[in-house]
C-alpha positions in Angstrom: 236.5 136.9 92.2 236.3 135.7 88.8 240.0 133.3 90.2 237.4 133.0 92.9 234.7 131.8 91.5 236.3 129.7 89.2 238.6 127.6 92.1 241.8 129.3 90.9 244.6 129.0 93.4 245.8 132.0 95.2 250.0 132.2 95.3 251.5 134.1 97.8 252.5 138.2 97.6 256.5 138.4 96.6 256.5 135.1 95.2 257.0 134.4 91.4 255.0 132.3 88.7 258.0 130.9 87.3 259.0 129.8 90.9 255.4 128.8 92.0 255.0 126.5 88.7 258.7 125.0 89.2 257.9 124.2 92.7 254.4 122.3 91.6 256.2 120.9 89.5 259.3 118.9 92.2 256.6 118.6 95.0 253.7 116.6 92.1 257.6 114.7 90.8 256.2 115.5 87.7 258.6 114.9 84.1 256.3 118.5 83.1 253.6 121.0 84.7 252.2 124.1 83.1 249.9 126.8 85.4 247.8 129.1 83.6 247.6 132.6 85.9 244.5 134.5 85.5 246.4 137.9 86.3 248.5 137.9 83.5 245.3 136.9 81.2 243.5 140.0 82.9 246.5 142.2 82.7 246.5 141.4 78.8 242.6 142.0 78.2 242.7 145.7 80.5 245.9 146.2 77.9 243.4 146.0 75.3 241.0 147.7 76.5 243.4 150.7 76.8 244.7 150.6 73.7 242.1 149.6 71.1 239.0 150.7 73.3 237.3 150.8 70.0 237.7 147.6 68.5 235.7 144.7 70.1 237.4 141.4 71.6 236.3 137.9 69.9 238.9 135.6 71.2 241.1 132.9 69.0 239.6 129.6 70.4 241.4 127.4 68.0 245.1 129.1 70.2 243.5 127.6 73.6 240.4 126.7 74.0 241.1 125.7 78.1 238.0 126.1 80.0 240.2 128.3 82.4 241.2 130.6 79.8 237.3 131.3 77.8 235.9 131.3 81.0 238.0 133.9 82.4 237.9 136.2 79.1 234.3 136.0 78.6 234.0 137.2 82.4 236.2 140.3 81.1 233.8 141.0 77.9 234.7 138.5 75.0 233.2 137.1 72.7 234.3 134.6 70.9 235.6 133.9 66.5 235.5 130.2 66.1 236.1 128.0 63.3 233.8 124.4 64.0 230.3 123.6 65.3 232.2 122.7 68.4 234.6 126.2 69.0 231.3 127.4 68.3 229.4 125.0 71.0 232.1 125.5 73.5 231.8 129.1 73.0 228.2 129.4 73.5 228.7 127.3 77.1 230.5 130.0 78.6 227.2 132.3 78.3 228.6 133.8 74.9 225.3 134.6 72.8 224.8 134.1 68.6 225.7 137.6 67.6 228.5 137.7 70.0 230.5 134.8 67.7 231.4 134.9 64.0 232.4 131.8 62.4 235.7 132.8 61.5 237.0 130.2 58.8 236.4 131.2 55.3 236.0 127.6 54.0 233.5 125.6 55.4 231.4 122.0 55.3 228.1 122.4 54.4 227.1 120.8 57.1 229.5 122.5 58.9 227.7 125.6 57.8 224.1 123.7 59.3 225.1 123.1 62.1 225.9 126.4 62.9 222.6 127.8 62.2 221.3 125.2 64.2 223.4 126.6 67.2 221.9 130.2 66.0 225.1 131.7 64.9 224.7 133.0 61.2 227.6 135.6 61.2 230.7 133.8 58.2 233.3 134.9 56.7 234.0 133.4 53.1 237.0 134.4 50.4 236.0 132.7 46.9 232.5 133.3 45.0 231.8 128.8 45.7 232.0 129.4 49.9 229.4 132.6 48.4 227.1 130.2 46.9 226.9 127.1 49.5 226.3 129.7 52.6 223.6 131.5 50.6 222.9 127.7 49.5 222.4 126.5 52.6 220.9 128.6 55.2 217.7 127.5 56.1 214.4 129.1 55.9 213.1 132.0 57.7 217.1 132.6 58.7 219.9 135.7 57.2 223.0 135.2 56.9 225.6 137.3 57.9 228.7 137.4 55.9 232.0 138.8 56.1 233.9 138.9 53.2 238.5 138.3 53.4 240.3 139.4 51.3 244.0 139.2 50.8 246.5 141.3 53.1 248.8 143.6 50.7 251.7 142.9 52.2 251.7 140.3 55.3 255.5 139.4 54.6 256.7 141.8 57.6 254.8 138.8 59.9 256.5 135.6 61.0 252.8 133.4 60.1 251.8 134.0 56.7 247.6 133.0 55.8 247.8 134.4 52.2 249.0 130.9 51.0 245.7 129.6 52.0 243.0 132.5 52.6 242.3 135.7 51.8 240.1 137.6 48.1 242.8 139.9 46.1 241.5 142.8 44.4 240.2 141.4 41.6 238.9 138.6 43.5 237.3 140.9 45.6 236.2 143.7 43.4 234.3 140.2 40.8 232.9 137.8 44.7 231.0 141.9 45.4 229.4 142.5 42.5 228.3 138.2 42.3 227.5 138.9 45.8 224.8 141.7 44.9 224.0 139.4 42.0 222.8 136.5 44.3 220.7 138.8 46.7 218.5 139.9 43.6 217.9 136.0 42.7 217.2 135.3 46.5 217.6 137.3 49.5 218.4 135.5 52.4 222.0 137.0 53.0 224.0 140.2 53.3 227.1 141.3 52.6 227.9 143.2 56.1 231.4 143.4 56.7 235.5 142.9 56.1 238.3 141.1 57.2 241.6 141.1 57.3 244.8 139.2 59.1 247.9 140.5 58.4 250.1 137.7 59.7 250.8 136.8 63.0 253.3 138.5 64.7 253.4 141.3 62.0 256.5 143.9 62.6 255.3 146.9 61.0 252.5 148.8 61.5 252.3 149.7 57.4 250.7 146.6 57.3 248.2 147.0 58.9 247.2 150.9 56.8 247.5 148.6 53.9 244.7 146.3 55.1 242.4 149.2 56.3 243.4 151.2 52.3 242.5 147.8 51.1 239.4 147.5 52.6 237.9 150.6 53.1 238.0 150.7 48.2 236.0 147.4 48.9 234.1 148.5 51.2 233.5 151.8 49.1 232.6 149.3 45.6 229.7 147.4 47.8 227.9 150.5 49.2 228.2 151.6 45.5 226.2 148.1 45.2 223.7 149.3 47.8 226.2 146.8 50.5 226.8 149.1 52.7 229.9 147.4 55.3 229.1 148.2 58.7 231.4 145.7 60.0 235.0 145.8 59.9 237.0 142.6 61.0 241.0 143.4 61.9 242.3 140.3 62.5 245.3 138.5 65.0 248.6 138.1 65.5 249.2 140.2 67.5 251.9 139.6 70.1 252.7 141.0 73.3 256.3 141.4 74.4 256.7 138.2 76.3 254.9 136.2 73.7 257.3 137.7 71.2 260.9 136.5 72.7 260.0 133.1 71.2 259.8 134.8 67.9 262.4 136.6 68.1 265.1 136.4 70.5 269.2 136.3 71.1 269.4 133.0 69.8 266.9 133.7 66.7 266.0 136.2 64.7 265.2 135.4 61.5 261.4 135.9 61.5 262.9 140.0 61.6 264.6 142.3 59.4 264.4 145.7 61.6 263.1 146.9 64.4 260.1 144.9 66.3 257.4 146.5 67.4 255.3 146.9 70.3 251.6 146.3 70.5 251.1 149.9 71.6 252.9 151.4 68.7 250.9 148.6 66.5 247.4 150.1 68.5 248.3 153.6 67.3 249.0 152.7 63.8 245.4 150.8 63.5 243.7 153.4 65.2 244.8 155.8 62.7 244.2 154.1 59.1 240.5 153.4 60.5 240.2 157.3 61.5 241.2 157.8 58.0 238.5 155.8 56.5 235.6 155.9 58.2 233.8 157.5 55.6 234.1 153.8 53.7 232.0 152.3 56.0 228.1 152.8 57.9 227.5 152.6 61.4 231.5 151.3 61.5 231.4 148.1 64.5 235.3 146.9 64.7 236.3 143.7 66.3 239.5 141.5 65.9 240.9 138.1 66.3 243.2 138.3 69.3 244.4 134.3 70.4 247.7 134.6 71.2 247.2 138.2 72.7 245.4 136.9 75.3 247.2 132.9 75.5 250.8 133.9 75.2 251.7 135.2 78.6 249.7 133.2 80.7 251.0 129.8 80.5 254.1 129.2 82.3 255.9 125.6 80.8 258.0 124.0 83.6 260.2 120.7 82.1 262.7 117.9 84.3 265.7 117.0 82.6 265.1 113.1 82.9 268.0 112.0 80.7 271.6 113.5 79.6 274.1 112.0 77.5 277.3 113.8 77.3 279.5 113.4 74.3 283.2 113.7 74.4 286.1 114.6 71.5 287.6 111.7 70.7 289.5 113.5 67.7 293.6 111.5 67.2 292.9 109.4 70.1 292.7 105.6 70.4 291.2 103.4 72.0 294.3 102.0 74.6 294.4 106.0 75.4 290.6 106.0 75.9 291.2 102.6 78.4 293.4 104.8 80.6 290.7 107.5 81.0 288.0 107.9 83.6 284.9 106.1 83.5 282.7 108.6 84.8 281.6 111.7 83.3 281.9 114.2 86.3 285.6 112.3 86.0 286.7 113.1 81.9 285.0 116.5 81.8 288.2 117.2 84.2 290.7 116.0 81.1 288.9 115.3 77.7 286.6 118.0 75.6 282.9 117.8 75.2 282.0 117.2 71.7 278.5 118.1 72.8 275.4 116.6 75.2 272.1 115.9 75.0 269.3 116.1 77.2 266.2 113.9 77.3 262.8 116.2 78.9 259.8 116.0 79.8 257.8 117.3 77.1 258.5 118.0 73.5 257.6 118.3 70.1 254.6 115.9 70.6 253.4 117.8 73.7 253.5 122.0 73.7 256.1 121.9 71.3 254.0 121.4 68.4 254.6 125.3 68.1 258.2 124.4 66.4 256.6 123.1 63.5 253.4 124.8 63.5 254.0 127.6 65.1 257.6 129.0 63.6 258.5 128.9 67.3 261.8 129.4 68.4 262.1 128.5 72.3 263.5 131.0 74.6 264.2 128.6 77.6 265.7 129.5 81.4 267.6 127.0 82.9 266.8 126.4 87.0 268.8 124.4 88.8 267.5 123.5 92.4 265.3 126.6 92.6 267.5 128.9 90.7 267.9 130.1 87.2 271.8 129.3 86.1 272.3 132.3 84.9 276.3 133.0 84.2 278.0 129.3 84.1 279.8 127.7 80.9 278.1 126.6 78.2 278.2 124.0 75.9 276.8 122.7 72.0 273.5 120.5 73.5 270.5 119.1 71.9 266.7 118.9 73.9 265.3 116.3 72.6 261.9 115.4 74.1 260.2 112.4 76.3 259.5 110.3 72.4 261.1 107.9 70.8 260.8 109.2 68.0 264.3 111.4 66.7 262.1 114.2 65.7 261.6 114.9 68.4 263.7 117.4 69.4 262.5 121.1 70.6 266.4 122.5 70.1 269.3 121.2 68.6 273.3 122.6 68.4 272.5 125.6 70.7 275.0 126.6 73.7 272.9 125.4 77.1 274.6 125.7 80.2 275.5 121.9 82.0 272.6 120.9 83.3 272.5 117.4 85.7 268.9 114.7 86.3 266.3 116.8 87.9 267.4 120.2 86.7 264.4 121.7 85.2 264.0 123.6 82.1 261.0 127.2 82.1 258.9 128.2 79.4 257.9 131.8 80.4 254.9 133.1 78.8 254.5 129.8 76.2 250.6 129.3 75.7 249.5 130.2 72.4 249.0 127.2 69.7 251.1 124.7 72.0 248.7 123.0 74.7 245.8 123.4 72.3 247.8 120.8 69.7 249.8 118.5 72.6 248.9 115.0 72.2 249.2 111.6 74.3 252.1 110.5 71.3 254.1 107.6 72.4 252.0 106.9 75.5 253.0 110.2 77.1 250.7 111.5 79.1 249.0 115.2 78.9 251.4 118.1 80.9 249.7 118.9 84.4 248.1 122.3 84.6 247.0 124.5 87.8 244.7 127.8 87.6 246.4 130.6 89.8 245.9 134.1 89.9 248.1 136.7 92.3 248.0 137.9 95.1 248.0 142.0 94.6 
């Protein structure tokens, strides 16, 4: 009913999401087409509730703020992590209440703090003394701030995307900030230091990183309690991945992010449950939340892009113009007599579209190749470059990778590709945004 109410398209039983996405791309005659799969979104939410039933989801809207995603997650029971007043307004528009939103940007302008209060949101993260003073100064009369101190995790070396370079109080800062908060509260009693948060980084491949962060959080909570500020909220951050979306970070062509074994979400959840149980005494009336984004947005989107151009470069080493003049002029015939040096493909979306995630999210796209609707599995491969549709030479999705020979109107598919892709895509060079259709699978 959730999907029917939002007018999602039901795809026939037995037809895969990729098959449907390819069919629609071809029938619509577009260079790029994508689907949001509501069924995949619900499966991810069910998995979270199964493994971490005590942890309330605050979906990280920045990951993918598509209306269908946030509306579906809200219908399933998710709250929201917002980083700007615009995101707060979007969360409120789908029915979130003020106490179901955490403004989780540790550094905010005074104007944004004021706007959040005007929207009746009063839970903020911070990680410095100056930010604490700024939040206190911009808390209106009659309002009371709920402040959450963001800590620098002890170990984020096993994560794909690390945030410690920008956010998070180290142990020395945390000690000073907690004591300073107690002093400031005596001067102006308009806030409570009621929560602690951390983020070990996205795509963390080590459960010990979570354990260390939770133990560190408990130590800070003990200090706060000793100063009369009992901590009741523990925010265990985001960056959690499913097995499917993890392929865009670690796969057979690319594994620099993972020095050891990959860690499943189930293993991470088990480690989190055990670590939380070991520190409950440091907190008072403990409530636990998390800020997952890619865990939900990743799996639910599939992108299909059309090959609209190809340039085959041949090996002409030690050749003469006279020799070349006697050879076939067509690529097809020349490939029979000449060795291919490399191939350059030009496709319907690129770095200024969904593949901006290569730059901003450390993605190494895991792609599948299709001709006439069938996946190319066993075929000779050639060193290739895959370029996006703009005139920028930096608009290159993959460089020097082994790819099967593709023809014009073949398709390249990226499954589980919704995290930090659609959200930051642009219309640079006048290239239109990718068409998106919302679907769900017939059970």
